[in-house]
C-alpha positions as CSV (number, residue, x, y, z in Angstrom):
1,M,-0.2,-0.3,0.1
2,Q,1.4,3.5,-1.1
3,I,1.0,5.9,1.9
4,D,1.5,9.6,1.1
5,D,2.5,12.8,3.6
6,A,-1.5,12.9,4.9
7,D,-0.9,9.2,5.8
8,R,2.3,10.3,7.3
9,R,1.2,13.1,9.6
10,I,-1.2,10.9,10.5
11,L,1.2,8.1,11.3
12,R,3.2,10.9,13.5
13,V,0.9,12.4,15.4
14,I,-0.8,9.2,16.3
15,Q,2.3,7.6,17.8
16,E,3.4,10.8,19.8
17,A,-0.4,11.2,21.0
18,P,-2.2,7.6,20.4
19,G,-4.7,8.9,23.1
20,L,-6.7,11.9,20.9
21,T,-9.8,12.1,19.9
22,M,-10.2,11.7,16.1
23,R,-11.3,15.4,16.3
24,E,-8.1,16.2,17.5
25,L,-6.2,13.8,14.9
26,G,-7.3,15.4,12.4
27,E,-6.8,19.2,13.6
28,A,-3.3,17.9,14.2
29,T,-2.8,16.8,11.0
30,G,-5.4,19.6,8.8
31,L,-7.5,17.2,7.9
32,S,-10.9,17.2,8.6
33,H,-13.0,14.2,10.9
34,T,-14.1,12.4,8.2
35,P,-11.1,11.7,5.8
36,C,-8.9,11.4,8.4
37,W,-10.9,8.9,10.3
38,R,-11.4,6.9,6.8
39,R,-7.0,7.2,6.2
40,L,-6.7,5.7,9.5
41,Q,-9.3,2.7,9.2
42,R,-7.0,2.1,5.6
43,L,-4.1,2.2,7.3
44,Q,-5.5,-0.1,9.9
45,E,-6.8,-2.4,7.5
46,A,-3.6,-2.9,5.8
47,G,-1.5,-3.6,8.8
48,I,0.5,-0.3,8.9
49,V,-1.2,0.2,12.3
50,S,-2.6,-1.9,14.9
51,D,-5.1,-1.6,17.7
52,K,-4.3,1.1,20.2
53,R,-2.7,-0.2,23.4
54,Y,-1.6,0.8,26.7
55,I,2.2,-0.1,27.7
56,V,3.3,-1.8,30.6
57,D,6.8,-0.7,32.1
58,P,7.9,-4.1,33.4
59,E,10.4,-2.6,35.8
60,A,7.2,-0.3,37.2
61,V,5.5,-4.0,38.0
62,G,8.2,-5.7,39.5
63,Y,9.9,-7.0,36.4
64,E,13.5,-5.8,37.6
65,I,15.7,-8.6,35.5
66,V,15.8,-7.8,31.0
67,V,18.0,-10.2,29.7
68,F,19.0,-11.4,26.1
69,C,19.1,-15.2,25.6
70,F,21.1,-15.8,22.5
71,V,19.6,-19.0,21.2
72,R,21.3,-22.0,18.8
73,I,19.1,-24.3,17.2
74,A,20.1,-28.0,17.0
75,E,17.9,-28.7,13.6
76,H,17.1,-26.3,11.3
77,R,14.4,-28.3,9.7
78,R,10.6,-26.0,9.2
79,A,8.9,-28.0,11.5
80,R,11.6,-28.0,13.6
81,L,12.0,-24.3,14.0
82,Q,8.2,-23.7,13.7
83,E,7.9,-26.3,16.7
84,F,10.3,-23.9,18.5
85,E,8.4,-20.6,17.3
86,A,5.4,-22.3,18.7
87,A,6.4,-23.1,22.1
88,V,8.2,-19.2,22.1
89,A,5.0,-17.7,22.1
90,R,3.4,-19.5,25.1
91,V,6.1,-18.3,27.5
92,P,5.0,-14.9,29.0
93,E,8.0,-14.2,30.1
94,I,9.4,-14.1,26.5
95,L,8.4,-10.4,25.4
96,Q,9.8,-10.3,21.9
97,C,12.1,-13.3,19.9
98,Y,13.9,-12.6,16.7
99,S,14.8,-14.7,14.2
100,L,19.0,-14.2,13.8
101,S,21.2,-14.3,10.6
102,G,24.7,-15.3,12.1
103,E,26.4,-17.0,15.0
104,H,22.8,-17.4,17.1
105,D,20.1,-18.4,15.5
106,Y,17.1,-16.5,17.7
107,V,17.6,-13.7,20.2
108,L,14.7,-13.7,22.9
109,Q,14.0,-10.9,25.4
110,V,13.2,-12.4,28.6
111,I,11.8,-10.3,32.0
112,A,12.1,-11.5,35.5
113,R,11.3,-10.3,38.9
114,S,15.2,-11.2,40.1
115,V,17.5,-13.7,38.9
116,R,15.9,-16.5,41.1
117,A,13.0,-15.5,38.9
118,Y,14.9,-15.8,35.9
119,E,16.8,-19.1,37.2
120,A,13.1,-20.6,37.2
121,T,12.1,-19.9,33.9
122,V,15.5,-21.0,32.5
123,K,14.9,-24.2,34.7
124,N,11.2,-24.6,34.0
125,A,10.3,-22.7,30.3
126,L,13.5,-22.1,28.0
127,T,15.6,-25.3,28.7
128,E,12.6,-27.1,27.6
129,L,12.0,-25.3,24.7
130,P,11.9,-27.6,21.8
131,N,15.3,-28.0,19.5
132,V,17.3,-25.7,21.7
133,Q,21.1,-27.3,21.0
134,S,22.3,-23.6,23.8
135,I,21.5,-20.6,24.9
136,S,24.2,-17.6,25.8
137,T,22.3,-15.1,28.1
138,S,23.3,-11.6,28.5
139,F,22.0,-9.8,31.6
140,T,21.0,-6.0,31.0
141,L,22.4,-3.4,33.3
142,K,20.6,-0.5,32.0
143,R,17.9,0.5,29.5
144,V,19.5,3.4,27.3
145,K,16.5,3.5,24.8
146,A,13.6,1.9,24.3
147,S,11.1,3.4,21.8
148,N,8.3,2.0,19.6
149,V,8.3,5.3,17.2
150,V,8.6,4.5,14.0
151,P,10.5,7.5,11.7
152,V,8.0,8.1,9.1
């Protein structure tokens, strides 16, 4: 789908102020209510914009540990990779999972309330993931930047 300058204005505004009413969004983008609403609907239908959500800060609710786990897979057959990915989706402490090129096959972002809680996640969930050959863990020290704003 092609997006134009008006679509880009909408995308910039909703990323910075997702709680605006349609009238406020129209005013901020220089569009009237109905065309603004239609454009936003079209962007949602195309999968460019997802539903509005509230973002919870994990640290504010007790998840003080953020860990990146670099995973090597034993077998690279499609079915085995799909089995691993489906299992990852079922572990709530895994916030993100990316397939990688290079030395590791996947990187997982995992949160935990403590080092002991992370150890339990490793023993009860991560080592039980199918088709895992090895896991290498890096604990984060400080979050330097966390943004979901896409430059459009």
